[in-house]
N, C-alpha and C positions, 0 to 999 in steps of 0.2 A: 951589941947594942941593937933593938928593935927600931926601926923605922916606921913611925906612923903615916901611911898615905893620907894626905889632906884631900879631904872633900871637895870638889869644885862647887863654887857659889851656887851657880846652877842649879846643881843637884840638890843642894840644901834647899833652896827655895821650893823645888818641886816637891821634894818629899814633905816640907812643912805643910804646904799648901793640900796635899791628898791626906796626910795624917788629920790637917783639921776640919776636913770633911769635904772638898773641894773633888768634884768627879773629872774634871779636866783640868790641866794647867799647862801651860806654852809661854814663850817667849820670843818678841821680836825687837827687833831694833826701832828707834824712835823715828828714823830717817825714812824707813820703808812707808810709814804712812803719814809723812808730814806734808804730804803736798795739799792735802786737805785742811782747811781751817779748823773743821771740827774734830780730826784726828792729830791736830798737831798738839804733840806733849808740851812742848815749851810754853802753852799758854797755861798751863797749870803747875809746871815745874821747868823754870828755865834751864837750860844745860842738860834736860833729858836724854838719854842714851839709850835705855832699854826701857821695854815694857813689859812686866807679867800680867799675862791675861789668864784668868780663873774662871771657872764655870761651876754651877750646880744644877742637877736635873730636878725636874717636877715628878712627882707622884703620878704615873699614868694612869691607877685607878681615881684618883682626886680629879685629874683631868678628865677622864671620861665621863665621872657623875657630873662634872661641871657642865660639858658638852650635851649632855643628856638630860641635862635641867633637874636632876635628881636634887642634887646639893649646890648650894651657892656660895655659901661663907666658908667651906674647907679650902677651896681654891685660893680665895681671898687670905686666908690665913697663911695657905702655902706659900704665896708669892710674897707675903710681907716676912714670914720667918726665914724665907732663902735671902731675901735682901738683907736681913740684919746677920745671916751666916756669912755672905759674902762679904760684909763689912769687917766682920771680925775676922775672919781669914785675911784680909786684905790688911788690917791693922797688925797683925802677927808678922805678916812678911815685909812689911814697912821697918816694924821694931828690929827684925833680924840684919835687913840691910844698914840700917843706922847702925847696928852695933858694930858691923864690919866698917864702918866710917864711912857710908855713901849717904847721899842725900835720898829720899825717898818720899813718895807722896801717894795715899790711897785715893782713889777718887770716889765720888758718890756714886750710887747707883741710880740712875734716871731721873728724870725731873729736875734737872739743873740745866738750864738753858742761857746761853749768852745773849740773846736778844730778848731778854725778859730783865727789868731793872728790878734785881732782888733787893737792891737796898731800899726801894720803896715799901717798906713792910706796912706802913700806916694804911694800905690799903685794904688789908686784911682786916682789921679791926672797924674800918669802915663800912665794909661789906656786912660784916656782923650787926653794927648798928643800922644799917639801913633794912635789913631781912628782920630785925627785932620790930622796928616801925611798922615795916609792911604789914607784918603777922598782927600787930598791935591793930593796926588802922582797919583789918577786916574782922577783927572781933567785933561783934554786934554790942557787947557789954562794954566795951572801951570806948572813950573819946580822947583824941589827941589834944593835947594842949597846943596853945599857938606856937610855942617855942618847937615843940616836936613837929609840927606841921610844916615850919620853916626850915627846920633839919632834915627833914624827910625831902621835900622840894630840892634843897642844895645837894643832898648826897645822889638823889636820882640824877640830876643834871651831869653832875661830877663822874659818877660811876658809870652811866648808860653810854655816855660820850668817850668813855675810857674804850668799854667794849668794842665800839665802831672802829677802833683802830689794832683791836687784836690780831696778831700775826698769825696766820695759817701754817707757815711752817716754823718750827721752833729748831735752833741750831744748839746743839748739846755743849756744854762744856768740855766734853772727851767722849768720843764716838768708842764704845767697849765693842761694838761689831768690828769695827776696822781692825782693833788690836788682835781680837780673836782670829780673824780670818789670817791676819798677817803672822800670827803664833802657830798655826796650825790646827787650832781647834776644830774649825768648820769652815765652809763655804757658803756664799750667798745663793741663795734660792730664788724661785720664781717670784716670791713674794718680796723679796729683799731681808727677809728674816736669815741668821745664819744657821745652817742644818749642818748638825753633826754627825758622825757615822752611826754612833750608838744610841744617841737619843732624838735623833731628829731635831726638830726645831724646839723641843720641851724644855729649853734650858734657860738660865739667867745669868748674865756675866758680869764681871767687875774686874778693874785694872788699877795696877799699882805702877807708878813712873817712878824711875831711879836714874840718878846720874853714873852706876856702875855699868861698865860694858860687859854685859853678859853674851854668851854665846847663844844665837838666835835658832830658833827652830824653823822649818821648812812649811811653808803653807800646805795644804793636802794637794795631793796629785790630781786626785778624782774628785769630782763635786758629787755629795752623796744625795743631791736634789736630783729627783727623776723626771722631772717635768711633768708631773700628772696634773698640776694645776686646779688641785682639790682647794688650796688656799684661797685662788681667786673665786672659786665657786662658794667659798664658806663666808666671803666678805659681802655683809648686806650694805655696807657703804658706796660699793663699786669704785673704791680706790684704784684697782688694778685694771689697766685696758684689757679687754680679753684676749685680743689678738697682738696688739702694737706691744714692741719691745724697745728697750733701751740697753746701752751698754755702760758697764762702770768698770772702774778699776782699782784694786785693792792691792797694795804691795807687788805690783807688776804681774796679777791675776786679773784679767779679764773675764767678766759675767754680763751675759745676755738674760736679763730680767725682764718681768712684765713692767711695762710702761706707767707710770703714776699718772692718775688724773689728780684734780686739785684735793690737797690735803682737809680742807673742809669736810669732804666725804667722811673720811675715818673720825673726824674730829666730831662730828656729829653724832656718830655711831658710839664710837668708845667713850664719849662722855657721858653716855647713858641718857641723852635727850632724846635719842631716837633709837628703837631697836628695830625696827622693820622699815626696809625701804625697797630694795630689791625683789625680795620675796616675801609674800603676805602669809604665806603658809606656815613659816617659823620665823623666830626671832633671837636675837641675843639675850640676855638677861635683862638689861637696861631696866634696873629697878626705880629710876626717876624720869621714865620717860614722859614727856609732854604728850597730854591727849591729843593736841591738835596738829602735830606732826604727821603729815601723811607721806608725801613723795618729794624727796628732796629735788632740787632744780638740777638738771643734767648740763650745766655750763659754769662758767666761773661766777654766776651771781649766787653760787653757793657759799661764797664766803661771806657776803652782807647777810644771805640768811642764817647761818649759823651764827653770826654776830648777834642777831637780833634774836634767836632762841635763847640766848645768855639772858638777854634783857627780858624776854618774855616769863623766863624761869623766874628771875627774881621778882617781875611784878604778881607772879601767882602765888609767891610766898611757899610756906610750907616745908615738905621736902624736896620738891624741885630745885628751889631757892638754897637748900642746905648742899645739895649737890654742885651747885655752882659754887658757893663759898668753898667745898671740898677740892674743886679743880684748882681756884684760885691759891689755896693754902699749898696744894701741891706744885704749882707752877713757880709761885713766888718764894716760897719757903722750902721747897723740896718735900720728899716724904722719907727721907733717910733718918731724921730723928723722931719720927711719929711710931707710935706702938705699931708692933706689927699686926695686931688685929685690927688695926684702922684703915688696911689697905682694901680697895671697892673696885676691883677690875671689873667691867662689864662686858667685855667682847676679846679682842686677842684671839679670835677664832681661825684667823690665817695661821697664826703661830701653834696654837693648840691643837689642830687637827694633824698636823705633822708630826707623826710619830716615827719610830724609828725602822718600821719598815712598811711597803704597800698593802698589806694586810691591815696594820695597824691605823692606816691612814686612811682607808676605806671604811673600816669599821669605825672611825672616830665622825669622818664626815657623814655616815649613814644615823648616827646617833644625834649629830647636831640637828639634821634636817627633818628628821621623822620625830622629833620630841616636841613640835609644836610651838606655842608661845609662852613666854614666861609672861604671866599678868602679876601675881602677887608674888613679891620677893622679899625675903628677911633683911633687914637693914643691919 
C-alpha cells in the first residue's frame, strides 16, 4: 500500500502564488502586527489568524525610462497590470483556502482608506458636474442658464468647503507593508518603503487574510536598506527630514527611518499638482501641474496650501480639474476596479530609485536628476 504524503497547506499556498506569477510570498500571524490599527487584520476579517503576503516586481527597464523621463505611460500601465495580477493571485489563494474549509479575505491594493467615507459616492458625480459647468462657463461661445449658474454656485460652496476638511494622513484598510515585513519579504528602509533583498523597493504588495492557522515565516534578519539616502534626495516634496530619525516597530522588528514631515508635501507632489519644489533643475512627471505653484511652504501651513491647490485646480478647469477628479475617484472608490491603463502615477521616486544594489540605485538617481523637467506629458 502506497502512502501519499500530504503537502502542508502553507506549501500549497506558496506554490500557488509562485506558479501564478508572484515574485515573493510569505506568511505571518495576524497577532504579530495587530497592535497597529491599520494592520489589524480583524478589521477586514474578524477571527483572522494568518496573513499571506505576496509581491510582484516591476520591470527595471520600464522604471529607468520613467525616471529618465524617456517614457511615461509604460510605467503607468506596469503598475496597473501588476495591481490586477496581485488581485488575481490573491483571489486564487482565497479560493484555495476556502476549498479547504477556511475563511479568507483578499485585500484590495492601495487607495482604500478607513478615514474617507467611501459610501459617499455621490461626491464623484457632483465633482464631474462641477467640472462640466466650470468648463462650460469658460467657453466664450456658451452662456450658462440661470439654473446652471445656481447649480454651479451651490456645487462650488459644497465641494470647495469639503476640500478644506481633506485629511493629509490617510489610514489604509490594511497595511500590505506591515504584512510583508512580518512575513519576511523585506524590511522597512530609510524612506519607509519596504526593501526586498532581490528587487530593492521596486515591488508592489498584496495580502490575503485567513482564519487558518498557517505556519509563519520569520522576518528578515538583515535589513537590505544600506542607508544611502538617495530616496530622500529623490523627493521633490521634502517629505523626509534630512538628518532627523524616528523609530518604528513591526512584528518585534525595530527600524530607524527618516522622520516624516507633513504628508501635505508628498500629496502636493504625488498628486501631480506640483512637480518641482526642492530642486528646480529637475522635476517629477506631474502631467497635471498647476502653473502658479512655486515653492511649497516649509511649515504646517502646507496642509491648507494643498487643500487650496485642489480648489484652484477645479476653478481652472480642463486637465488640472480632471486630475482632481481622478484623485477623488481613487480615494473614494479605490482603483482596484479601474482598467489597468487608467493608472497615472506621477512621482514615487523614493521607491523607484531604490533598485536591488547600490550600482542600480546610483544609476537610477542620476537618471532622475539629470533628465531635466517634464513639460509635456501624454495623458
